[in-house]
N, C-alpha and C positions, 0 to 999 in steps of 0.2 A: 592158797587161798585166799588171806591176809592181800598178799599182792594184786592179786585180780582183783579185787574189789576194791583196792584204794585208785587202782590206774584208771577205772570206769569211773572211780569219784572226779578224778583227773580230767579223765571228758567231757567229762559232763558238767562240771564248773567251770571250765575253757570254753568250752559251746555254749553258754550260758550266760559266760561274759561279755562274749565274742558277739551274742546278738542284742545286748541290752544298750551295748554302744548304741545301736538306731532304735532307743524306743519312740524317739518322736514322728521318724518314717511308722514303725507299726501304729501307733496312737491312729496319725492322720493317714492308713494307707487302709486303719480297719473300720473308721468310720466312712470314708467312702466306697467300699465293698458293702454298706447297707443303700447305698443311694440306686441303687436298680429294685430294691423292692418299690420305690414311686413306681415306676416304671410298670411293675407285680397288680400294685392294686387296684390300678385304673385300670390295667386290662381283664382284671378279673370282676372290677366293678360295671364293668361296659357289657359280661360273661352274664354274670347272676342279672342286670337285669334286664335282658334281655331271654334270659330265661323263663321269667314269670311275671318281669313287669314290676316284683318289688324286690328291691334289691335282700331286705332285713329277713325278707318271709322267703326268700329262692332257697333254694337245698338241689346242690348236687353230688349225688354216690355220699350222702350221708355228713358232706362238706356245707356247712354257711361261709358266706364269705369270712365273714370278723376270720372262721376256722383255716380259710386258705391263707390266707391273711397273717394268722401265729403260725401257721404250719411252714411257711416261706422265713418267716424270723429262723426258726429251729432250724432250718436245713443250715440257714449259713451260720449257726452253729455247733451241728454234724459235721459238714463241710467243710470246717474249719479246724476240726480234728482229723478227721481221716484224708483230707488231700496230702499230698504232700509233693510239692511242685519243684520239677526237677531235679528227682531222687530215680526214674526208670534214664532217665537221659542222659544224666550226669555220670550213671554207673554203667550207662557202655560207650559215652567220653571216654574214661578211663580204661576201660579194657582196649579203647580201639588206639590211644595215643599211649596205653602203656604205663600208664601211671597205678594201675594196680598193682604194679611190680611189689609196694613199699608193702601191703599189705600179706605179700607173698611170705618176705625177706623179713617181716618182722615179725614180735610173737604180737600180733590186734588181731582180731579181728576183724574184718572189714564189715558184715551184718549186722555185729556185737557195735560198732563203732559209730553204723551209717544209725542206727537204731538213736544213740545213746545222746545222738548230732541232732534227731529230729526231735529227741523230745525236751534235748537243750531248745530246741524253737518256741515247739508247742508252748513251755512255760514260760516264754521269755515272753511273745503272742499274747499268751492270756494275762500278765501280772503287767500289761505295759494296756495291754486291751481292754480289761477289765469297765474301769469307766469309760468308755466310749456303747461297751458294749449295755451296758448296765442305763445308760444314756439314751437309747436308741428303744431300747424294751417299756426303759418306763414312760416316754410320748404312747407308745403301742399298747401301752398295757387294755386298751377298752378293748382290745380286740383278740386277747384273749376274755373269751365271755364264759369259758367253759370256770372260769380259776383255777387257780393252781392245784397239781396234784399233790397228792396222799405221799407223805411220807414212802414207802417204801413204793409209789409208785417215781420217784424222785429218786431214788436211788436205782433201782430197774435201769434207770434213765442215765445216770451217772456210769454203771457196768455198760450199756450200749454204747455209749462215746468211745469208754474204752477199748471198748472188741472194737469198733471205727474203727481207731486212730492204731492197734494193730493190725485190722484185716486190710486197711489201706496198703500202710510200711509194704506187709509180707507182698504181694501182690501187687504194687508195684516196682519194688525188689526183685521180686520175678519176671519181669517182663524189662525192665534193665540186666539182668545177665544173658539173656536170649541174646546179649552182642556180643559171647562166649561163641556161637555161626552165625551173626550176621553181624558184617559191617557196619549194617544203618538200620536201626529198630526207627524213624522217626514217624515214619509212613503208617507202621503199627503202632507206634503210642496215639499221635492224632485218631487213629481209630476209634485204642478202645478210652480215650478222652470224648467221645463225641457219642462213643456207645454208653459211656459212664454217665456221662450229662444226664441220660435222660432216664439208663435204665437203672439207675440207683434214686431214683424219681427226684432232685432237684430241680428238672421244670414243670413236675405236676406231681400231686397224691398219684399215686403210685396204684390204689385201690381205685380208684376213676375208670383201668383201662378194663376192655370187656373179655371176656370169655371168648378165643380160650388163651387171649396174650396175659391175660394175668397170673394165671397159673403158668405158664413158661416164664413170666420172668420173677414168679414167686419160684422158683429155684434155684434161680441165679445167683452169687456174692456178693453184686450188687447195691442193692435195698437195702444191706444194711452197712453202703455208705453214707447215706443222707433222709431217707424214707425210716428206718423203723427205730431209729433215735425220736422221729420228734411222733410215731404213731405212736407211743411209747409215752412221751410228754401229755401228747391231746389225749390217751383212754384210747386210743386206736384198738387195741395189743392189751389182752386181760388175763390173770388168770393162769390157766393150765397153757394154754397159747404164750400167752408171755416168758414161761418157761419153755415151753420147745425152742422160740423162736432167738431166747436166748442164748442156749443151746449148742444149733444151728450155725451161729452166728461164730462162738467157739470154737466151734468145729472148721469150718472153711478160713479162722484164723489157723487152727493148729496145720490145717494140710494145707496153704500155702507158705507158714513157713516149713514145716520140712520140703515142698517143690521147691523153694530157693536154697534149701542147705544142699539137695544133690544137686541143683541144679551147677553150683559154686562149685561141688565136689567135681562134677565129668567136666566140668567147667576150665577150669585150672591143669585137671589135665590134658588137653584138647588145647590149652594154651600158647602163642609161638614165642610171646614177650617181646614185638615189636614195638617201639617209637622210646618216647623215653624215659 
C-alpha cells in the first residue's frame, strides 16, 4: 500500500513539474480563451434587444442579459475542469501503435496513470491561470447582478466541478478504449465533441430548450460537464433538486468508471500487440 501510494505521488509530482515548465503558455492561452466571450456578449446583446427592445428589461427563459454573460463565464470554468483534450485520441493512438504494451508489462495501471497525469495538468493550469481568471472575472463583475452565492451553494459548485472533471475523464477514456475494437475513432470522436459542445450547455443554457428536447437532454450525462456547475452557481438548482442532481452526476461518474474498467479488461484480452 505504501509503495503504491509513493508511486502515485511520484507520477503526480513529475507530471506537475512537466506541466509547470510551460506556465507562460498556460497563462497566455487561458487569457486568450476568454476572447470568444466578447463575441457572445455582442450576440446576446442583439438577441435581447430584439426580444423586448430594452436589453436591461428583457427576459428569456428566466435569464436576463447579464445572467447569460455570467453563465458563459462560468461555463468556461466548468469546461476547463471537464474538458480532456487529446485523452480519447491519445488512448486510441497508443492502442493502434502498440505503446499500450508498456502498461501491460509494467506494474502501472493505465487509467490510474492517465488520471494522475490529467490531475497534474488541471492543478498546473489553475495554479498559473488563477490570475487571468481573477482579472477577467473582476472586469466582468457587473454581469453578476444577483451577487455571489452563499457558502453552501459555493460548496455545491466546487463539488459539481470535481464531479465534472471525473465524468469528463472516464467518459472520454471510455471513448478512447473503443480503439481496441476500431482501428480509427476520429470520426466518432468528432461526432462526440460536436454533440458535447451543444448538449453540455456550452453553446447556450440548456433550460432554454423547449419540450420535449429539454427532457431528453436532462437524462443525458453531458449536461453535468458545463451547464450544471454554472446553474448551481447562479442559483438555478437549489434544495432537494440540488441534492438529487449531484447524486445523479456522481452516479454517472460511477457508471463510466466501471464501463472504462470493463472495456479495458475486455480490450486487453483481444489486443494483438502490433506496433512499437
